[in-house]
N, CA, C and O atoms as a MOPAC input file, in Angstrom:
PM7 MOZYME 1SCF
protein

 N      1.42300 1    -7.14600 1    -9.46700 1
 C      0.76600 1    -6.08500 1    -9.19500 1
 C     -0.41600 1    -6.93300 1    -8.24600 1
 O     -1.00300 1    -7.96100 1    -8.58500 1
 N     -0.57600 1    -6.13600 1    -6.89600 1
 C     -1.37900 1    -6.78300 1    -5.82800 1
 C     -2.32100 1    -5.41000 1    -5.09400 1
 O     -1.91500 1    -4.24900 1    -5.13100 1
 N     -3.21500 1    -5.70200 1    -4.65100 1
 C     -4.06400 1    -4.84400 1    -4.05400 1
 C     -4.82300 1    -5.09600 1    -2.82500 1
 O     -5.59500 1    -6.05300 1    -2.78600 1
 N     -4.64100 1    -4.18200 1    -1.64300 1
 C     -5.06400 1    -5.05600 1    -0.10100 1
 C     -6.41500 1    -3.71800 1    -0.64600 1
 O     -6.34300 1    -2.61700 1    -1.19300 1
 N     -7.52500 1    -4.56600 1    -0.13800 1
 C     -8.84100 1    -4.13000 1    -0.00100 1
 C     -9.38500 1    -4.42900 1     1.44300 1
 O     -9.15700 1    -5.53400 1     1.93400 1
 N    -10.11900 1    -3.45300 1     2.16200 1
 C    -11.02000 1    -3.54900 1     2.92600 1
 C    -12.39100 1    -2.76500 1     3.43700 1
 O    -12.29500 1    -1.74200 1     4.11400 1
 N    -13.39600 1    -3.20200 1     3.14100 1
 C    -14.73800 1    -1.82300 1     3.18900 1
 C    -14.56800 1    -1.27000 1     2.17300 1
 O    -14.66000 1    -0.04700 1     2.28000 1
 N    -14.26600 1    -1.78600 1     0.79400 1
 C    -13.86400 1    -1.33200 1    -0.08700 1
 C    -13.21300 1     0.00000 1    -0.45000 1
 O    -13.52600 1     0.88700 1    -1.24300 1
 N    -12.11300 1    -0.17800 1     0.47500 1
 C    -10.95900 1     1.00000 1     0.29700 1
 C     -9.65700 1     0.01400 1    -0.07500 1
 O     -9.44000 1    -1.11900 1     0.35300 1
 N     -8.73700 1     0.93900 1    -1.16100 1
 C     -7.74900 1     0.27100 1    -1.01700 1
 C     -6.82000 1     0.68000 1    -0.13700 1
 O     -6.58500 1     1.87700 1     0.02600 1
 N     -6.31500 1    -0.09500 1     0.39500 1
 C     -4.90400 1     0.21200 1     1.53600 1
 C     -3.87900 1     0.23900 1     1.17200 1
 O     -3.03100 1     0.97400 1     1.67800 1
 N     -3.59700 1    -0.71400 1    -0.01600 1
 C     -2.25100 1    -0.97900 1    -0.31900 1
 C     -2.67500 1    -1.40300 1    -1.80400 1
 O     -3.64900 1    -2.04900 1    -2.19100 1
 N     -1.24400 1    -0.61800 1    -2.74700 1
 C     -1.32100 1    -0.85500 1    -3.74000 1
 C      0.04900 1    -0.70400 1    -4.47500 1
 O      0.58200 1     0.39800 1    -4.60100 1
 N      0.76700 1    -2.22500 1    -5.10600 1
 C      1.83700 1    -2.33400 1    -5.62500 1
 C      2.22700 1    -3.39600 1    -6.81600 1
 O      1.62100 1    -4.40100 1    -7.18900 1
 N      3.25600 1    -2.90900 1    -7.20600 1
 C      3.81200 1    -3.94000 1    -8.36100 1
 C      5.27300 1    -4.76100 1    -7.34600 1
 O      5.78200 1    -5.81300 1    -7.73200 1
 N      5.52600 1    -4.36300 1    -6.64600 1
 C      7.13600 1    -4.59200 1    -5.89500 1
 C      6.61700 1    -5.64200 1    -4.54300 1
 O      7.45600 1    -5.83700 1    -3.66400 1
 N      5.41800 1    -6.21400 1    -4.41900 1
 C      5.38700 1    -6.94300 1    -3.34000 1
 C      6.23900 1    -8.38300 1    -3.11400 1
 O      6.56500 1    -9.12900 1    -4.03700 1
 N      6.48400 1    -8.57400 1    -1.91200 1
 C      7.45600 1    -9.62400 1    -1.45300 1
 C      6.43700 1   -10.61500 1    -0.86700 1
 O      5.66300 1   -10.37500 1     0.06000 1
 N      6.54300 1   -11.64500 1    -1.48100 1
 C      5.70000 1   -13.10900 1    -0.70900 1
 C      6.46700 1   -14.16100 1    -0.26500 1
 O      7.29200 1   -14.94200 1    -0.73800 1
 N      5.75900 1   -13.86400 1     1.14600 1
 C      6.69200 1   -14.77000 1     2.14300 1
 C      5.69400 1   -15.64800 1     3.00800 1
 O      4.81800 1   -15.12800 1     3.70000 1
 N      5.88900 1   -17.01100 1     2.92000 1
 C      5.00500 1   -18.03000 1     3.52900 1
 C      3.43800 1   -17.76600 1     2.90200 1
 O      2.43500 1   -18.14800 1     3.50500 1
 N      3.39600 1   -17.13500 1     1.74900 1
 C      1.92200 1   -16.98000 1     1.29500 1
 C      1.38500 1   -15.82000 1     1.48000 1
 O      0.30000 1   -15.51500 1     0.98400 1
 N      2.23000 1   -14.88600 1     2.36600 1
 C      1.55700 1   -13.64800 1     2.57300 1
 C      2.22000 1   -12.64000 1     1.53500 1
 O      3.32700 1   -12.78900 1     1.01700 1
 N      1.31200 1   -11.55900 1     1.32300 1
 C      1.89100 1   -10.56900 1     0.35300 1
 C      2.51100 1    -9.22800 1     1.28000 1
 O      1.70100 1    -8.63400 1     1.99100 1
 N      3.73800 1    -8.83400 1     1.26200 1
 C      4.09200 1    -7.85500 1     1.69200 1
 C      4.36000 1    -6.86900 1     0.85200 1
 O      5.07500 1    -7.00400 1    -0.14100 1
 N      3.67400 1    -5.56800 1     1.27900 1
 C      3.68500 1    -4.80700 1     0.40400 1
 C      4.65700 1    -3.58200 1     0.82000 1
 O      4.67700 1    -3.33700 1     2.02600 1
 N      5.38800 1    -2.85800 1     0.06200 1
 C      6.24600 1    -1.75800 1     0.34900 1
 C      5.70000 1    -0.62700 1     1.23200 1
 O      4.49100 1    -0.39200 1     1.25400 1
 N      6.65600 1     0.13300 1     2.02100 1
 C      6.06400 1     1.11400 1     2.91200 1
 C      5.43400 1     1.99600 1     2.21800 1
 O      4.32300 1     2.35700 1     2.60400 1
 N      5.95600 1     2.49300 1     1.13800 1
 C      5.42200 1     3.61600 1     0.33300 1
 C      4.01500 1     3.44700 1    -0.64900 1
 O      3.28000 1     4.28300 1    -1.17400 1
 N      4.01600 1     1.97200 1    -0.62900 1
 C      2.77500 1     1.68100 1    -1.26300 1
 C      1.46600 1     1.66400 1    -0.60600 1
 O      0.43600 1     1.34400 1    -1.20100 1
 N      1.51700 1     2.04100 1     0.72700 1
 C      0.66000 1     2.37400 1     1.78400 1
 C     -0.02000 1     3.33300 1     2.23000 1
 O      0.58100 1     4.25100 1     2.78800 1
 N     -1.60100 1     3.37700 1     2.08700 1
 C     -2.46800 1     4.46600 1     2.21700 1
 C     -2.36800 1     4.54500 1     3.65400 1
 O     -3.09900 1     3.80000 1     4.30600 1
 N     -1.35300 1     5.55300 1     4.42400 1
 C     -1.31300 1     5.52500 1     5.86200 1
 C     -2.11400 1     6.05300 1     6.48900 1
 O     -1.99200 1     5.94900 1     7.71000 1
 N     -3.03000 1     6.67700 1     6.06000 1
 C     -4.39200 1     7.53000 1     6.54400 1
 C     -5.29800 1     6.64200 1     7.41500 1
 O     -5.96600 1     6.97700 1     8.39300 1
 N     -5.10900 1     4.85600 1     6.56200 1
 C     -5.91300 1     4.11200 1     7.31300 1
 C     -5.21800 1     3.28800 1     8.38000 1
 O     -5.69100 1     2.16000 1     8.52300 1
 N     -4.40900 1     3.54300 1     8.99600 1
 C     -3.25400 1     2.71800 1     9.58600 1
 C     -3.03200 1     3.56300 1    11.18100 1
 O     -2.60500 1     4.69800 1    11.39200 1
 N     -3.45200 1     2.63000 1    12.03400 1
 C     -2.93900 1     3.06800 1    13.29400 1
 C     -1.95900 1     2.14900 1    14.27400 1
 O     -2.31500 1     1.02400 1    14.62600 1
 N     -1.13900 1     2.52600 1    14.53900 1
 C     -0.23600 1     1.56000 1    15.27300 1
 C     -0.80300 1     1.04200 1    17.05900 1
 O     -1.44700 1     1.58200 1    17.95900 1
 N     -0.04700 1    -0.41800 1    16.83200 1
 C     -1.16600 1    -1.31700 1    18.12100 1
 C      0.42800 1    -1.42200 1    18.67200 1
 O      1.54700 1    -1.13500 1    18.24900 1
 N     -0.17300 1    -2.01400 1    19.87900 1
 C      0.62500 1    -2.22800 1    20.85000 1
 C      1.23400 1    -3.82700 1    20.86600 1
 O      2.10000 1    -4.42000 1    21.51100 1
 N      0.23800 1    -4.18700 1    19.74000 1
 C      0.69200 1    -5.95300 1    19.78300 1
 C      1.90100 1    -6.17100 1    19.45300 1
 O      2.38800 1    -5.27300 1    18.76600 1
 N      2.84700 1    -7.39300 1    19.78600 1
 C      3.64500 1    -7.49800 1    19.14100 1
 C      3.91500 1    -9.15800 1    19.01300 1
 O      3.96500 1    -9.64300 1    20.14300 1
 N      4.06700 1    -9.97200 1    18.15500 1
 C      4.91700 1   -11.41600 1    18.14800 1
 C      6.19800 1   -11.52500 1    17.64900 1
 O      6.94500 1   -10.58400 1    17.38100 1
 N      6.37500 1   -12.42500 1    17.56100 1
 C      7.60800 1   -13.25500 1    17.57600 1
 C      7.95700 1   -14.26400 1    16.68500 1
 O      7.58400 1   -15.37000 1    17.07800 1
 N      8.63700 1   -14.26500 1    15.45100 1
 C      8.57800 1   -15.62000 1    14.61000 1
 C      9.95000 1   -15.65600 1    14.71900 1
 O     10.73000 1   -14.70500 1    14.65100 1
 N     10.23900 1   -17.07800 1    14.93000 1
 C     11.43200 1   -17.64200 1    15.22300 1
 C     12.77900 1   -17.17000 1    13.97200 1
 O     13.98600 1   -17.08900 1    14.19900 1
 N     12.16900 1   -16.96000 1    12.87200 1
 C     13.19400 1   -16.73000 1    11.66500 1
 C     13.02600 1   -15.31000 1    11.19400 1
 O     13.85300 1   -14.79900 1    10.43900 1
 N     12.12600 1   -14.76600 1    11.56500 1
 C     11.57200 1   -13.17800 1    11.04200 1
 C     12.12400 1   -12.18700 1    12.06900 1
 O     12.90900 1   -11.26600 1    11.84600 1
 N     11.67800 1   -12.47500 1    13.01200 1
 C     11.88500 1   -11.69600 1    14.25500 1
 C     10.69900 1   -11.08500 1    14.82400 1
 O      9.70600 1   -11.80800 1    14.89800 1
 N     10.63200 1   -10.13400 1    15.15600 1
 C      9.58100 1    -9.28700 1    16.00700 1
 C      8.60700 1    -8.32300 1    15.02300 1
 O      8.96100 1    -7.33100 1    14.38700 1
 N      7.34700 1    -8.89800 1    15.09500 1
 C      6.39300 1    -7.77900 1    14.23600 1
 C      5.44900 1    -7.24900 1    14.97700 1
 O      4.82000 1    -7.65300 1    15.95500 1
 N      5.44900 1    -6.20500 1    14.31000 1
 C      4.62500 1    -4.43900 1    15.25000 1
 C      3.26600 1    -4.66300 1    13.88400 1
 O      3.32200 1    -4.96100 1    12.69100 1
 N      2.19800 1    -4.35300 1    14.79000 1
 C      0.96600 1    -4.35600 1    14.09100 1
 C      0.36600 1    -3.11300 1    13.99300 1
 O      0.72100 1    -2.20000 1    14.73900 1
 N     -0.50700 1    -2.96800 1    13.15600 1
 C     -1.35000 1    -1.95900 1    12.83100 1
 C     -2.80200 1    -2.27700 1    12.97000 1
 O     -3.33000 1    -3.31400 1    12.56600 1
 N     -3.43600 1    -1.22700 1    13.61600 1
 C     -5.05100 1    -1.63900 1    13.36200 1
 C     -5.82400 1    -0.77000 1    12.17400 1
 O     -5.77800 1     0.45700 1    12.08400 1
 N     -6.33500 1    -1.40300 1    11.53900 1
 C     -7.11000 1    -0.45800 1    10.21900 1
 C     -8.24600 1     0.23000 1    10.43100 1
 O     -9.11300 1    -0.43600 1    10.99600 1
 N     -8.49400 1     1.19100 1    10.20300 1
 C     -9.57700 1     1.84000 1    10.41500 1
 C    -10.15600 1     2.88800 1     9.36400 1
 O     -9.61200 1     3.97800 1     9.18300 1
 N    -11.51400 1     2.40200 1     8.56200 1
 C    -12.07500 1     2.76400 1     7.18400 1
 C    -13.49700 1     2.97400 1     7.84300 1
 O    -14.27100 1     2.31900 1     8.54200 1
 N    -13.43000 1     4.51400 1     7.12200 1
 C    -15.26900 1     4.43300 1     7.43900 1
 C    -15.87500 1     4.42700 1     9.14900 1
 O    -17.01700 1     4.06300 1     9.43000 1
 N    -14.97900 1     4.84700 1    10.05400 1
 C    -15.49300 1     4.55500 1    11.28200 1
 C    -15.33400 1     3.04100 1    11.61800 1
 O    -15.45700 1     2.91300 1    12.83600 1
 N    -15.13700 1     2.00700 1    11.09000 1
 C    -14.95200 1     0.56400 1    11.71700 1
 C    -13.36700 1     0.41100 1    11.60500 1
 O    -12.52000 1     1.00200 1    10.93500 1
 N    -13.31100 1    -0.71200 1    12.61300 1
 C    -11.97400 1    -0.79000 1    12.88500 1
 C    -11.80400 1    -2.33700 1    13.20800 1
 O    -12.39800 1    -3.07400 1    13.99500 1
 N    -10.71400 1    -2.56300 1    12.25700 1
 C     -9.90900 1    -4.15400 1    12.24700 1
 C     -8.75200 1    -4.07000 1    13.09700 1
 O     -7.78100 1    -3.36000 1    12.83400 1
 N     -8.87600 1    -4.92200 1    14.29100 1
 C     -7.77100 1    -4.62400 1    14.94400 1
 C     -6.70000 1    -5.79800 1    14.65500 1
 O     -6.94500 1    -6.94800 1    14.28800 1
 N     -5.54500 1    -5.24700 1    14.89700 1
 C     -4.31100 1    -5.75100 1    14.45300 1
 C     -4.18500 1    -6.62100 1    13.02300 1
 O     -3.54200 1    -7.64700 1    12.80200 1
 N     -5.10100 1    -5.77300 1    12.07400 1
 C     -5.07400 1    -6.40900 1    11.08500 1
 C     -3.98900 1    -6.63300 1     9.84300 1
 O     -4.09600 1    -7.38600 1     8.87500 1
 N     -3.01200 1    -5.81200 1    10.16100 1
 C     -1.81500 1    -6.00600 1     9.31100 1
 C     -0.35600 1    -5.80900 1    10.35900 1
 O     -0.42300 1    -5.48800 1    11.54500 1
 N      0.66400 1    -6.02700 1     9.75800 1
 C      2.07200 1    -6.50000 1    10.42000 1
 C      3.06300 1    -6.19100 1     9.48000 1
 O      3.09200 1    -6.31500 1     8.25500 1
 N      3.88800 1    -5.75400 1    10.31600 1
 C      5.31100 1    -5.66000 1     9.24000 1
 C      6.35700 1    -5.82600 1    10.71500 1
 O      6.02900 1    -5.88000 1    11.90100 1
 N      7.97000 1    -5.88700 1     9.93900 1
 C      8.62600 1    -6.05000 1    10.85500 1
 C      9.79600 1    -4.81900 1    10.69600 1
 O     10.43000 1    -4.53000 1     9.68100 1
 N      9.85700 1    -4.25000 1    11.92800 1
 C     11.00700 1    -2.82100 1    11.38900 1
 C     12.38100 1    -3.41600 1    11.46200 1
 O     13.22200 1    -3.06900 1    10.63300 1
 N     12.75900 1    -4.56900 1    12.70000 1
 C     13.98600 1    -4.80200 1    12.53700 1
 C     14.27300 1    -6.15200 1    12.36500 1
 O     14.87700 1    -6.79400 1    13.22400 1
 N     13.84700 1    -6.67500 1    11.21500 1
 C     13.87100 1    -8.12100 1    11.22400 1
 C     15.15200 1    -9.26400 1    11.10300 1
 O     16.09100 1    -8.89100 1    10.39800 1
 N     15.21500 1   -10.00700 1    11.44700 1
 C     16.67300 1   -10.76000 1    11.41700 1
 C     17.09800 1   -10.92000 1    10.05200 1
 O     16.49600 1   -10.23700 1     9.22300 1
 N     18.19400 1   -11.83500 1     9.57000 1
 C     18.89500 1   -11.37000 1     8.74700 1
 C     18.30800 1   -11.96400 1     7.53800 1
 O     18.40100 1   -11.48600 1     6.40700 1
 N     17.61100 1   -13.19200 1     7.91200 1
 C     17.17900 1   -14.13100 1     6.38600 1
 C     15.94100 1   -13.58400 1     6.22400 1
 O     15.10000 1   -14.32800 1     5.71900 1
 N     15.48900 1   -12.07700 1     6.62700 1
 C     13.93600 1   -11.59600 1     6.63500 1
 C     14.19100 1   -10.10400 1     6.08300 1
 O     13.24700 1    -9.32000 1     5.98600 1
 N     15.41400 1    -9.76700 1     5.75100 1
 C     15.80900 1    -8.47800 1     5.49500 1
 C     15.04500 1    -8.00200 1     4.32700 1
 O     14.81000 1    -6.79300 1     4.32900 1
 N     14.61100 1    -8.68500 1     3.33700 1
 C     14.10100 1    -8.03500 1     2.12100 1
 C     12.11800 1    -7.67600 1     2.35200 1
 O     11.37600 1    -7.03200 1     1.61000 1
 N     11.80600 1    -8.38900 1     3.63600 1
 C     10.48500 1    -7.65700 1     4.21100 1
 C     10.87000 1    -6.40300 1     5.13900 1
 O      9.98200 1    -6.02200 1     5.90100 1
 N     11.98100 1    -5.78600 1     5.15700 1
 C     11.86500 1    -4.71700 1     6.39400 1
 C     10.70500 1    -3.84200 1     6.06400 1
 O     10.38400 1    -3.59600 1     4.90100 1
 N     10.05000 1    -3.35400 1     7.16100 1
 C      9.03100 1    -2.39300 1     7.02600 1
 C      8.09800 1    -2.86900 1     5.77400 1
 O      7.40100 1    -2.03000 1     5.20300 1
 N      8.10000 1    -3.97600 1     5.43600 1
 C      6.82500 1    -4.49600 1     4.43300 1
 C      5.77000 1    -4.79400 1     5.26200 1
 O      5.94300 1    -5.55700 1     6.21300 1
 N      4.59800 1    -4.25000 1     5.01100 1
 C      3.34400 1    -4.39700 1     5.34100 1
 C      2.73500 1    -5.68800 1     4.87900 1
 O      2.84700 1    -5.87000 1     3.66700 1
 N      2.00100 1    -6.80600 1     5.68100 1
 C      1.14300 1    -7.89900 1     5.37700 1
 C     -0.10400 1    -7.58000 1     6.01200 1
 O     -0.13300 1    -6.74400 1     6.91500 1
 N     -1.33900 1    -8.28800 1     5.54200 1
 C     -2.55100 1    -8.05700 1     6.28200 1
 C     -3.29800 1    -9.33000 1     6.85500 1
 O     -2.45500 1   -10.22400 1     6.92500 1
 N     -4.24000 1    -9.67800 1     7.19100 1
 C     -4.99000 1   -10.92300 1     7.50600 1
 C     -6.38400 1   -10.31500 1     7.90200 1
 O     -6.77300 1    -9.24100 1     7.44300 1
 N     -7.09000 1   -11.05600 1     8.76300 1
 C     -8.29400 1   -10.73000 1     9.52500 1
 C     -9.20900 1   -10.07500 1     8.45600 1
 O     -9.87600 1    -9.08000 1     8.74200 1
 N     -9.24200 1   -10.79700 1     6.87900 1
 C    -10.65100 1   -10.47700 1     6.25400 1
 C    -10.30600 1    -9.46400 1     4.99200 1
 O    -11.04900 1    -9.26800 1     4.03000 1
 N     -9.06800 1    -8.89400 1     5.20300 1
 C     -8.64200 1    -8.03200 1     4.24800 1
 C     -7.93900 1    -8.62800 1     3.28100 1
 O     -6.95800 1    -9.37000 1     3.31000 1
 N     -8.82200 1    -8.03600 1     2.12000 1
 C     -8.46800 1    -9.12500 1     0.89800 1
 C     -7.43800 1    -8.71600 1    -0.10600 1
 O     -7.30600 1    -7.53400 1    -0.42400 1
 N     -6.61600 1    -9.79300 1    -0.67300 1
 C     -5.46400 1    -9.20800 1    -1.29200 1
 C     -5.88400 1   -10.11800 1    -2.65000 1
 O     -5.94700 1   -11.33900 1    -2.78800 1
 N     -6.19500 1    -8.81100 1    -3.77000 1
 C     -6.05500 1    -9.11400 1    -4.92800 1
 C     -5.09800 1    -9.00800 1    -5.75600 1
 O     -4.55200 1    -7.94500 1    -6.05100 1
 N     -4.76100 1   -10.33600 1    -6.28900 1
 C     -3.33400 1   -10.38100 1    -7.36400 1
 C     -3.51800 1   -10.06500 1    -8.87700 1
 O     -4.47900 1   -10.66700 1    -9.35600 1
 N     -3.08800 1    -9.56200 1    -9.43100 1
 C     -3.08500 1    -9.53000 1   -11.21900 1
 C     -1.74600 1    -9.52300 1   -11.98900 1
 O     -0.61100 1    -9.53400 1   -11.51500 1
 N     -2.06600 1    -9.50700 1   -13.06100 1
 C     -0.27000 1    -9.70600 1   -13.66000 1
 C     -0.16100 1    -8.76300 1   -14.46100 1
 O      0.90000 1    -8.57900 1   -15.05600 1

């Protein structure tokens, strides 16, 4: 079980996370989409493919490009297709 929290708001909550390179990737259906805005930012990973970013907005505060996902990952990263990971001060709490 893991939760992603920022500004005292739960952004994602799941028992089905995938852990890749130390990052918790949350399934798309575990995301509270009201806090997510599509960003135009894109980056590339040599083995996962192109990442697309979200800006997180909670109570009028914005955290630019604080979440990312792979809409069309390469073959070895298919297990995280559309799963969302976090950084930039977003806390991921793990529990058993």
